[in-house]
N, C-alpha and C positions, 0 to 999 in steps of 0.2 A: 258722326261715325259712319263708315262705309256700310251700306246695306246690301249691295248687289253681289259682293264676293267676299270670301273669307280671307283671301290673300292676294297679293300682287304676283302675277306671272309675266315675266318679260320674255318675249319670243322673237327670234330674229330670222329674217330671210337671208339670202346670200349677199345682198347689196350693202347691208349695214351691220355686219357681224361685229366689227371693231367698236362702233358707236354703241350698239346694244350692250356689249360687254361693259363699256365704260359707264353707261347709264345704270346698269344692274349693280356695278361696284359702288357707284355713288349712293344708290338707294339702300344697298346692303342686302340684296337678294341674288341668288344665282340665276343665270340665263336658263330658261326651261329647255329640256331635252327634246329638240325637234329637228328632224333631218329633212332637208329640202334638197332633192336631187332631180335627176331626169331618168326616165325610162329609155330604152335603147332607141325608140322611135322619136325621141326629142320631147315627149310629153313630160310635164312637171309632176314629180311625185312628192307628197308631203306625208311624213310619218310623225305623229305626236306620240312620244314615248313615255309620257306621264299623264296623269289625270289633270284635267282642267275644269272638272265639273264644279259649277258655282263660283269659279274664281274670276277675279277682275284681270283680264288679260290685255296686255299691250303688245301689239305686233309692230316691231320696229323695222321699217323697210322703205328706203328711198327709191323712187322710180326713175333713177338715172340710167344711163346706157349700161348694158343692153335693156332699153326701157321696156320693151314688150315682155321679155322674160321676167324682169323684176316686178312688173305690174301683175302678170299672171301668178307669180309666186304669192304676192300679197293677197290676191283674190282667193286663191285656192287655200291658203292658210286660214283666212277668215272663214271660209266655208267649212273647213275641217273643224275649227273651233266651235262654230255654231252648232254643228251636228254632234259635237262632243259635250254639249250642254254647258259651255262657258257662261258664267253669270253676266258678264258685260265685256264687249270686245271693242277696244279702241285701236284704230289704225293710226300708228305714229309714223307720219310720212315727212321726215325732215326736208326732203326735196321732192316737190310735187311735179312729176313729168307731165308733158303736154300742156303746161300752164300758159305757154305763149299762143296756143290756139284757143283764145278765150272769146273770140268774136268773129263775125264774117268780115274779112278784109276785102273780099271781092265776091262776086256771084258764085253760088254753088260751093262755097267753102264749108267744111264741117266745123262744128264748135266742139273740138275734141276734149277740152277741159271739162265741159259739162257731161259729155259721154262717160269719161273716166269717173266723175263724181257719182253718176248713176250706177256704174258697175260696182263701185266700192259699197254703195248703199245696198244694192241688190244682193251682193255677196253675204251681207249680214253684219256689217260693222254698225255699232251703236253710236260711235262718235269718232271724230277725227282730230288729231293733234298734229299741226304742221308749222312751218316757219317761213316767213317772208315769201308769200305767194307772189308770183310775177305781176298778177293783177288782183287787187284787193277784192274785187267783186266776185271772185271765184268762191269766196266764203258763202255766198248766196246760192251757189250751184248745188249745195248739199241740202237735203231735207232732214238731216240729222245734225246734232250740235257739232260745231267746229271751233276749236281753240286755235288762235293764230298767234304764235310767238314771234318776237322780233329780235333779230340778231344784232341790231345796231348798238345795243348797250355793251355787248361783249367786245365789239370793235372799238367803241369809244373808250372803254376801260383800258384797253391795250395802248391807245395813243395818249391817254391821260398819264399813264405810268411812264411813258417815254419822255414826257415833258418837252415837246418840241416847241420852239419859239417861232414867232412870225408865221402863224398858220393861216391858211385859207382852205376852206372846203370847196371843191369844184364838182359841179354836176356835169357828167360827160355828155348829156343831151338835155333837151327841154323836158322830156318825160320823167326825168329823175330829180327834178327840182324840189318837189315836196319832201321826198326822202332825204335829200342832201341837206335841206334847211333844218329838218328835224334832227338830223345827225349833228349838225353844227351846234345846236343848242345844248347837246349832251356833253360837249367837250368843255374842258376848263377854260375859263376866260370868255371874252366875247369874240368868237371866231367868225369872220365874215364869210360870205358866200359869193362864189363866182360861177358863171354858167358858160358852157361852150355851145355856141350857136353854129350848127353845121348847115351848109347849103350847097347844093350841086347846081351850078349855073345851067348846065344842059346835060343831056344823056352822054355817058362815057367821058365826062370831064371830071377831073378830080375835085373832091370836096374842098370848099373854102371854109376855113374855120375862123370865127371871130370869138374873142373872149369878152363876155360881159362881166366887168369887174376888174380889180387890180391884182395881178399875180407877180409883178416884177419884183425880184429880190425876196420873194416869199417862199416858204415851204408849203407844199400843196398836198392835200389828201383827196384823191379821186374816189368816189363812192358809187357802187352799182349794186343791184340785188343779185345779179349773176354775171359771171364772165364765161362766155362760151368759146368762140374762136379768138377772142381777145382783140379783134380788129378795132372796135370802138375805143376801148380803154387805152391801147397802145398808141393809136393815132392822136388821141387826146393828150396823152403824156408828152409825145414828141412835139405837138403844137405848143403846149405850155412851156416847154424848154425854149422854144423859139421866141416866146413872149417874155422870156427872162425869169422864169421860175427857177428856184434853187433845187432842193431835194423834192422828188415826186414820189409819194406813197400812194398805193392803190389798195382798195379793200372791197370785199364783197362777201355776201353770205354763202352763195353757192358757186363753188369753183368747178364748173362743168368742164372747162379747159379741153375742148375737142379740137381735132384737126391740127392746124399750125399754131395753136395757142401758146404752147410752151416755148417754141422757137421765137415767136413774136415778143413774148414777155422778156425773154433772155436778151434779145437784141434791142429792147426799147429803152427809153429814158427813165423807166420806173426803177427806183432803187430798192423798193421792198413791196411785195404783194401779200396782203393778209387775207386768208380765206378761212371760213369755218368748215368743220368736218361733217356737214350735212351730206356731202358726197365723199366717199372714201377715196383718197388720193393715192393712186398706185405708185410704187417705188420709182418707176421710170419718169414720173412727172414731178418728183420731189427735187427741185433745183434750189440752189442757195438763195435765190431771190424770194422764194415762196415760203411763208410761215403759216402754219395751220394752228388755229385755236379751236378748242373743243366746245361744243354746245351741250355736252352730256350733263353738266350741273343744271343748266336751265331746263332741259327736258326732264331731268330727274325730279326737280322741284315741282314741275307741272304735273308729272305722273303722281307724285305723292299727294298733291292737292286734289286731283281728280279722284283718286282712290278714296280719300277721306271726305269727298263731297264739299270741298272748300272752294272759295273763289280763287281763280288764278290771275285776276286782273292786277293784283299787287306785283306780279312778275313783269308787268309792262313799265 
């Protein structure tokens, strides 16, 4: 039984209002009354309009664009809750921004993923609940417990229900091979794996793509953890078409979809793109090719288990 708080409180910042509401509905509790706005000078204001004393509080906030506003909202909400004597504060961060700055790629680079982890801990979070971190080692950047959910099972369930024949899972680059192989094992039947090997012969010369594996006459699923400007995934899809693939499906956990992404996807060989709702997709980005699946049940189950101090490893 839970000892840290008498009840669950779900609190939302501005980035994840829809998801927070869906999680709260799934659990069967209301979203707590908290107003997050801005003062006239642009500083963020947080007003907790109900008591949280002794409660087990879950702050649902993805740190996607505008990343700095959303990150500051999260930090200030955590601080407000700590000062209001919340029993335990869990930062629920479906999409963890700055995750791609996880190491020094060149001299004098910051490691911003670690800095953000420090800020969340310093603000007063007791634990973190997140999904599909861009680099798994970010789990170790936190000095507080972190539960790392995986979105692959939701995507796999979707494709298993579709019952597509002659399937091949394709990794869009060498860095995603482990993720793609794991995904292929969760699909019905023995689904083979293919890999796209990209190389640039010299500067300013277009990439040459080779396919390791057989895709001719096959239906293909391209898998990535996130799709940002969609350059990698659409180039991969177009190359697969040239290599004789039939229908090309793409899927990812985090649909960042910035810059020219929507236009690229619309004009590409991808027939359907499946994204999870870790990032709220605005109306102007909701095109016919894109289908959104919800992570609310998975996060809801995790929150219920954290509240009652049960293991969440069964959710993996």
